[in-house]
N, C-alpha and C positions, 0 to 999 in steps of 0.2 A: 658535254657528251659528244664524242666523235660521231659523225653522221652514219658511219658504217657499224656502230656498236648496236647490237640488238637489244631492244628493251621490251619487245612484245613477241610472244610466240602464239600462233593461231593454228589449231589442229582442225583440219577440214573434215566434215562428216555430214551425213543425213541424220535428222533427229528421230528419236523414238526407238523402242526396243526392237522393232521389226528390222532395223538397219544396223543396230549396234555392233554386230559381229560380221558384217559384210566387208569385203575388201575395200570398198570405197571409203570406209571409216578409219583407215589406217592412220591418218593424221591425228584423229582423236585418240587412238590407242597410245600414241606418243605422249600426248598431254596427260592422259590417264596414268601412265607409268611414272611420269615426272612428278605429278602431284601425290601419287601414292608413296613414292620414295621420300618426298619432302614432308609427308604427313599433313598436307594442306588440302582440304576438299574444295572442289569447284562448287560454286553456288550460282543459282540463276540470277542474272543481272539484266533487268529489262532495258536499261539504257544502252546496252551493247547487243541486245537481241541474242543472248547466248549465256553459257555457263562460264563464270569468270573466277579467277583467283589472282592474288598478288603474292609473289614469292621473292625472297632474297636468296640468291644462289651464288656462293663464292663472292659476296660483296656486290653483286649486280642485282638491282631491282628489276624484276620481270613481271609483266602483265601477261597472264595466260588466258586464252579464250577458246572455247569450242562453240561456234555459232549454232544457234537453235533453229536457224532457217534451213531450208533445203539447200543442197550443194550448189545449185545453179543461182542461188541468191546469197552466197557467202560474202560478196562484196559489201552488202548492207552492214553486216556486223563489223567487218574489218574497218570500213571507213568511219563508222561511229567511234570505234576505239581509237583510231588514229587521230581523228579530229579532237576528241575529248582530251587526250594526253599530248596533243600537238606533236605527233610522231611522223617523221619523214618516212617514205617508203623503205629506205635503207635500214631503218630501225626495226623492221618487221621480218620475222622468220615464219614462213608459212609451211607447215608440215602437211604433206598430202601423199596419196597413193600414186604410184608411177607404173604404168603399163610397160614402159620400155626398159625396166630394170627387173631382173629375176628376183623372186622371193629369197630373202637371206642377204640382200645387199641394199644399202641406202647410200645416197649421195647428197652432199651439200652443193648448192649452186646459187649464184647471184644473178638476177636479171634473166632476160629471155622472154620468149612468148608463152602461150598457154598450152601448146602441144595438144590441143583438143580437150584439155581438162576443163570442164564447165565451171568448177570452183575458181580456178585460176583466171579463166576468161572473165568472170564477173568481178573478181577483185581488181584486175587490171582496169576494167571499165569504171568501177566505182572510185578508183584512185586517180581518175582523170587521165587514163592511159599510161600511168606510171608502171614501169616494169622492173624497177631496180630493187625490189624487195628480195630478200634471201629466201631460198627454198630448201626444205629437207624433203628429198624425193625418196619415198619409201617403196622399194620394189615389191610389186605384187605379180609380176609376169603378165604375159599376154595370151589370150586364148588361141591365137594363131589365125583368127578370122575376124575381120573388122565388123562383120554383121553380128558377131557374138559378144562384142565388148560390153554392151549395156547389161546383159544378163550376167556376164562374168563379174563386172565390178560390183553388181548388186547381189552377188552370190556369196556363199560361205566358203572360205578356204578349207581344205582338208587339214587334218591334225598336223601332219608333218609340215605342210605349207605354212600353217599358222605359227608353228613353233619357229620356223625359219624367219618369218616376218618379225616375230617378237624378239628373236635374238638380234636381228639387225636394228630394231628400235633400241634395244639395250645398248648396243654398240654406239648408236648415235647419241644416247644420253652420256656415255662415257666421253665422247668427243666434244660434247656441248660446251664445257668450261673453256676450251681453247677458242671456240667460236665467239663466246661471250667476251673474251678478253681481246678480241679483234684479230687473233692469230688464225685466220681462216685457212692458211696453207697447212698449218699443223693439224687443225681440225679435219681438213679434207684428207690429209695423208693418213691420219689415224683411222678415220672411218672407212676410207676407200680401200685400205689394206685388210679390212675385216672380211673374212669369208667363212661361211658356215656350211 
């Protein structure tokens, strides 16, 4: 398997019904839609500290995980999955909410820093400071004031905003087969051209 070929997708979230519909859980919404489309349920998996499923998508075997830890401990679950299946960081796609992208848009990216995202910060640390994993940055917009960010990401989006986020997640799923085949340029072009 080429090192850049994705074999695991992790959707970042906070656990529990209290957080399920908050903006910070957009990464888990991506996994949820993927598993619902495939008709495969996520099941609790203690050895990965999260909800897990295995899926064959267009001939690619994928490990899917939503950590059951809090966001700032996401690295625990990611590192356990990576170690168990001997996955290089480049084989991981982390789906997460992104303040710097407006609702209705998503972006693929490889590598980079954490940009202040606590889930990404913990994953980078847990992977031994490896930053080369792929990301699906799901736009949730910014409240316009840094002091309001915590309440904003832990808040519920309005109906129109949630619809825009869901449509961008749907577009990301449509672009996913190109990413899985290693054609990141085509995946990015297809997704980045999507506007709602």
